[in-house]
Phi, psi and omega in degrees: 000135182285160180299321181293325178292320179297316183290325179290327177292322181290341180274344177293142180281142183296149180294131181269144180250149177297129181287345181271306187244348179090000176289173178293125181284140178265354180155189179265117181236131181056031175087004185224138173301124182209162178276168180297326180297312181289326176299312181295319178300313181296317181299313179297318181298318181288310184296323181268000180053048184280145176239130183247153177233130178274139179266358186236039176062028178057039179237022182288146177279131177246102176221186186302317185279335184246012185295338181266003184278326181222107181293325181297312180291325177294315179295317178298323178291323175305314180292321180296326180273010174075033170294134185261127182298331181267007183287000000 
C-alpha cells in the first residue's frame, strides 16, 4: 500500500455505531448516534405514546440480531443511552 493511500485512510472518519443496538449508525438522531431502525422505533414509540411490558424481567439483550424481540427493553435502552424525547 502506498504512503498516500495510508494517509488518506487515516483521515476518513471512523464508522459510527448505533448506541442502542450496535448496527451501523446513519447519523445522530434524538441526540445519539443511531441506526434508522432504532430511530424509527423510538420515533413511533414517542409519537404514539406507546407503553411496552417485558416478559423476561427487563433483562433482554438488545443487539442487531435481537433488537426486535423485546420492545420494552429496546425502548428502555434508547432512554438509557440518552435519546431525548423532545429531539
